[in-house]
N, C-alpha and C positions, 0 to 999 in steps of 0.2 A: 504493499499499500504506499502511496506517495507520502513522503515526510512533510509535505506542504499542507497537510490537512490535520485538523483535530478530528477525533471521532468519538461517538457515544452510541452504546447499545441501548435502545429504547425498550424498557420493560413496562409492564402494566402499572407500576408505581411511578414511572417518570412523568414529570409535570412539564407543562409549557414553560413555567417560570425557570425550571432547571435548565432547559434547553436555551432560553434567552440569556440567562446569566453566563452560561458557557460561551455563547456566541459573542456577547458583549465584552467578555474578558479576554478575548484573543484577537489577533490580526489575521489568523488563518481561517480558510474556509472550514466549515464543519460538516463532517459526514455523519449521518444519522442512519442507523439500521435497526429495524425491528428485531427483537430477540427471536421471533418466530420465523423470520425470513431465511429461507434456504435458496441460494443462488450459486451459480458458478463464479469462480474468480474472474474469468474474462468479462463477464457481464457487470460485475462490481467495478472492474477497472474502467468501464465506460463512464463512471462517475469520478474515479480517483485519478486516472492517468490521461484523460483527454483535456486539452486546453479549453476552459470554459469561462465565459464572462458573465454568466447568469447562474442562478440556482437551477438544479436539474433533478428530476425524479425518475426512477425506474418504473416502467409500466409494461403491462402485457396486453396484447390485443385480445379482447373478449367482447362478445356481443352483450349489450345490456350490462355492462360492467359498472364498477363504483366510481369511475373516473371518466371525464370527458376531455378528449384531446382535439384541439383545432389548430391547424397551421403549425404543427409540431411543438406546441406548447400546452401545458395543462390549463384548461379553461374552466373546469369545474371539478370539485372533489367532494368527498363525503366522509362522514364520521357517524358516531352514534346519535349526534345531534343534528346532522345535516345530510341532505340527500341530493343526488344529481337528478336532473330532469330526464336526460337520456345519456347513458354512458356508453363509451366504445372501448374502454380500457379498464384494467384492474390495477390499482396502485400495489406495487410489489413490496413496498416497505423499506425502501432505501432512497435517501434524499440527501443532496448536497446543497448547503446553504452558502451562498456566495458573499464574501465580505465586500465585493463591489457594489452590492445592493444594500449595504449595511444601513444607510440612512432611511431606506424604505422598510426593511425588515423589522427593525427594532420597534418603531411605533406600531406596526401592524400586529406584532406579537403582544405588545403591551395592551393594545386595544382588546385583543382576543382573551388575554388572561383575565381581564376585568369582568368578563361575562361568566367565567367559571363554568364553561360548557362541559358536558360529559363526553367522554370518548378517549381513545388512545391518543396520547400526545403527538404522535407522528402524523396521525390523520388530521387532528385539529390544526397542527402546524401547516399542513398543506392547504386546508381550507382557508386558514387565515391569510396565506400568501395570495392565493388566487382571487379571493374576494376583495383583497386590497389592490387588485390588478398588478401585482408583482410578477414579473415574467419568470416562469419555471419551465425550462425546456423538458420535453417528454422524450425519454430514451427508451425505446422498445427492447424488451428482452425476447429474443428470437432464437430458435434452433436448439433449445435446451430446456429441460424441466426446471420448475421453480415451485416454491410453496411459501405461503404465508398463512398457515393453518394453525388453529388451536389444537388440532389433533396431533399428538406426538408420534403416532404411528404413521400418519401421512407424511409428516416431516422426515421421519426416518427412511420411509420408502423413497422420497425424492433425493435424500442425501445419498442413498445407496445407488440410485440411478446415475447421479452425478459422478460418484466414484468410478462407475464403469465407463464413463465417457473418455474418449481420446481428446484431451484438452488442447493439444497442439492442432489437431484437425478442426476442432471447434473454433479456435482463434483464426485459423485460415478461412473457414466458412464465414465467420463474422466480418472478416477483412474483405470478402468478395462482395461486390455490389450486386444484389439481386433485383434491383429496380432499373437496371441498365437496358439498353436496346435489345431486341430480340436476338439478333446475330451475336452481339456481345455476350449475352447470358448463356445462350445454348451452344456457342462455338468458341469464341475468342477467349472467354474466361475459363473455359475448361483447360485450355493450355497455359493461361496466365497463372493459374493456381500452382501449377507444377514449377514454373519459373519463379514464382514468389517464394515457394519453399526453398529452392536453390539459393535465391538471393539472401534469404534469412540465414541459411547454413554458411554462406561465404562472407557474411557481414557487410553486404552492400547497403548503401544508403539510398533513400527514395530519389534524391537529386542525381545520384550517379546513374540510376536506372533511366531517369528522364532524359539525361544527356545521351545515354546509349540509344534509346529509342529515337531521339532527334538525329543522331549520326546515321542510324539505319534508314530513317526517312530521307535524309539528304542524299544518301547513295541511291535510294529508290528513284528520286527525282532525276539524278544524274543519269541513271540507266535509262529512264524514259527519254531523256534528251538525246540519246544516241540514235534513236529512230529505227533500229532494226528489230525484227521479230524477237530474236533471242534476248536482246537487251530489254525489250518491252516486257517479255515474260519474266525476266529477272526483276525488273522494276516492280511488277505486279506482285510477285512473291515477297519481295522485300517490304513492300507497303503493308502487307498483311502481317509480316513478322514485326514491323514497327509498331503496329497498333496493339498487337499482343504484348509486346514489351511495355508499351505505354500503359496498358492495364495494370502492370506490375507495380509501378511507382506508388499509385494510390493504395493498393492492397498492402504493400510493404509498409507504407506510412501508418496505416491502420493497425497492422500487425505489431509493429514495433513501437507504436505511439510516438513516432518522430514526425511532428507536424511543423510547418513553418510557412510564413507568408510568401517567402521566396519560392519555396517548393510549389505552392499552389499557383503562383504567377508563372513559374517556368512551365509547369504542366499544361496550363491553359494556353499560353502564348506559343509554345513549340508545336502544339497540334495545328494551330492555324498556319504557322510558317511552313510546316511540312506539307499540308494540303495545298497551299497556294504555290509552293515551289514545284509540286508535282504538276500542277496546271502549266507552269512555266516550262518544265521539262518536256511535257507532251507537245506544247505549241512549238518549242524549238526543234524537237525531233521531227515534227511534221514539216518544218521549214527546210530541213535538209533534203526533203523530197520535193521541194518547190511548192508546198501547200501553206497558204497564209491563214493560220488559225489564231492569230493574236487577238482579234476581237472577241471570239467566243471564249478564249482563255480568260481575258480580262472580265468579260460578262459573267462567267461563272464565279469568279472572285467576288464580284459585286453582289451577285445573287446570294452567295453564302454569307457574305458580310451583313447584308440586309436582314437575312433570316436569323443569324446568330444574335445580332444586337436586339432584334424584336423578341426573340425567345427569352433572353436574359432579362430584358427590361420589363416584359409582360409578367413573368414569374415574380420578379422583385416588386413590381407595382402591386400585384395581387397580395403579396405578403405584407407590404407596408399598409395598404388599405385594411387588411384583416387586423393588423395591430391596432388600428384606430378604434376598433370595436371593443378593445380591452381597456378602455379609459374610464369607465364608470364603475366605481366601487360598489360592492353589494353588502348589505347589512350582514354582519357576521353571524347574528343569531336567527336569520331567516332560515326556515327549514329547507326551502327550495331557492335556488338563485335564478331560475328561469332561463338559464343558458342552454341552447340547443345546438346540435351539430350544424355546421354550415357546408361541409364537404358533401359531394354527391356520393350516393351509394356505390360501393365497389362494383365494377363491371364483371361480367363473366370472363372466364379465362381467355376464351377465344377473342372476344371483343377487346380485352385488355391488350393482348399481343398484337392484334391487327392495328390498334391504335398506336402502339409503339412503332410498328413498322412504317405506318403512313407518316409518322413524324420525320422520317428519313434522317435518323441520327448518324453519328460518325461511323459506326460499324457498318451500317448498310451503305452509306455513301462510298466509303473506301472499298467495299466489296464491289460496288458497281463500277468504280474507277478501274479497279484491277481487272475485272472480268471484261468490261467493254473494250479496254485498251488492247487486251490480248486478242479478243474476238474480231474487232474491226478497226483497231488503231485509234489515234487521237481524234479523228474526225467523228468516229462513232461515239467516243466518250463525250465529246462536246455537243453531241446531238441528244443522246439519251439523258445525260445529267440534267440539263435545263428542263426537259420534259417532266422527269420525275420530281425535280425540285418545285415545279409549278403546280403539279398535282398535289404534292404534300402541302404546299403553301395554301392552296385553295381550301383544302379540308381543314387545316389548322386554323387559318385566319377566319373561317366561317364560324368556328367554335368561339374564337376569341371575340369576334364581333358581338356574338350573343352575350358573352360574359361581360363585355365592356358596357353594353347597354344596361346591365343590371347594377353597374357601379354607381356610387353617388356622384352627382355632377359637381365635383369640386376638385381643386388642385391637389396634387399629391403633397402630403406633408413630408417632403424630403427633398434633398438637393440632387437625387439620383439623376434626373433628366437634365437639369441645368448643367451639371458637371460634365455632361457629354456634348453639349451643344456646340462648343468650339467656335462660338460667335462672340466677337468683341463687344462687351457691354451688356450682353443679355443676362438678366438675373432671374428670369422666370420662364416657365414653359409657356408655349403659345396656346395650348389647349388644356382641358381638364381631364376628362375620362380617357381620352385617347393619347395622352402625353407619351405613353410608352412607345408609340410608333414614331415619335418625332426624330430621335437619333438616326433610326434607319432611313427615314425620308431624306434627311439632310445629307447623309452619306451617299444615298442614291443620286441626289441632285449633283453633288460635288463630282462623283465618279463619272456620271454621264457627260457633264460638261468637259471634264478632262479627256475622256475618250473621244468626244467630238473634236476637241483641239488636236489630239494626236492623229485622227483620221484626216482632218483638214490639211494638216501640215505634212501628211504622209510620213510620219515617224513611228509607226507601229513596229514593235520589236522588243528586245530585251530591255533597252533603256526605259521605254515608256511603261512597260509592265512593272519594272522595279520602282519607278516614280510612284505609280498607283499603289503598289504593294506597300511602300514605305508609308504613304499617307494612311492607308487602311490599318497598318500596324499601330500607327499613332492613335487611331480611334479605338482600337482594341485596348490599348494602354489606358485611355480615358475611361472605357467601360469597366475594366477591372478595378481601377481606382475607385470609380463611383460605387461599385458594388461593396467596396470596403468603407464607404462613407468618406472617401478622400477626394480631393480635387487636385489636379495637376498644378504644380507651382506656376505662378504667373509668368515667371521668366521662361520656363520651358514651353508654356503655351504660346508666348510671344515669339519664341524662337521658331515655332511652327507656323507663324504668320496668320493663324486663324484661317477659317474657311475661305473668306473673300480674298485675303492676301495671297494665299497659295494659288488660287485659280488665276489672279491677276499676274502674279509673277511668272508662273509657267506659261501663261498665254503670251506675255510680252517677250519672254526669252525665246520662245519658238518663232515669234514673228520677226525678231531681230535678224 
């Protein structure tokens, strides 16, 4: 267990006051575990060893449970004195109190203590936190048995089950993302798990694996650029190897608990660089045979950028708007809090995976790139990719349009969109409900203007592709910073000349 935590085993005699005094008297986060709770060490480590900025509670997915989770946070909890309206989880009986929320937690507990409500102190604590609108991350217990039962025989049975588990295999399974795309889950990650195990054994770091995947991706792009069938076949194989290795860095980080902002940034950015350099390689390889595919290559880069930005911004906007609904405290002594689920009912398995495929995620995209390049060359790739991308976009944006209409007609309470505008002097989004699409539209306008300039001046080729690629990379940097609630330093934005300045400079340079 992490030495950065205090801990307390909560018994039937433990009081809220005791928990409060222990929390107030320390500067460390406090880990609380019910004496009846039986769980695996890897699941407990989800509270102790993961970097957390808020409190967190272990929960298990159960229909009509005693706890409600919305947007990955505990929205409603229960005790002997409190009930949830509709639950979708059970509280497992393990909770981490964050000192970063100290100024919110202490008054919330003091208020709850004054009412002397009946119930287990851990349950009352969770109720007090969520009813005071204090964020408590919900951490799901999956792939292993657990118990929080008064029945000692039941606890002993679960304890015996846990003893029979292969803990190393469980850690590896927990590190593997089960909610990824269809091709990733059922093919790529079957291989990546093996490589993750090897990486653990040799002591590799997540960043080393990311750079290895990047190097393989670069050689894949180089192979495509040679233009021959055998080189294209090699490039296609290497692209699949690259994405398998790319799965390993995240799995390794989760397995070893080695997380960093640099690692997350590297993982996200290198994926984009690899994909777009593959487009460059395909276009250059085609040019060796006298075919000019620079426009479709740049068009695919623009299409993917439009989609990526809209995907991230829509998801984050939904999350931010959902957070706004947690701003009204609920009376601690009210039996029901009236909070109900907002997420849609889970789809059937077939509909779920069809929905994943239609989103055209990276696994499916790179599979199409590899297969189409081998089957019909670069021209076929740049024909089939836009068609599939537009089909995916039609289905996805249809759903997003419906969800957007259901949003409140007000500006997003966040600098997420403004931090990506790249417009000098702009301090607010132009729209309210549809602000999530603004960065994508701005990038589309800028890219189309630049491509038009390149066509007009007849300068299509590697230099024009690299110019557009560099500008798009700049926008991805803005996106990843915005997702971390950061804004690019003014001097760095000014160095990029902002949107209008770049177009003007490039246009004048080509006209000169």
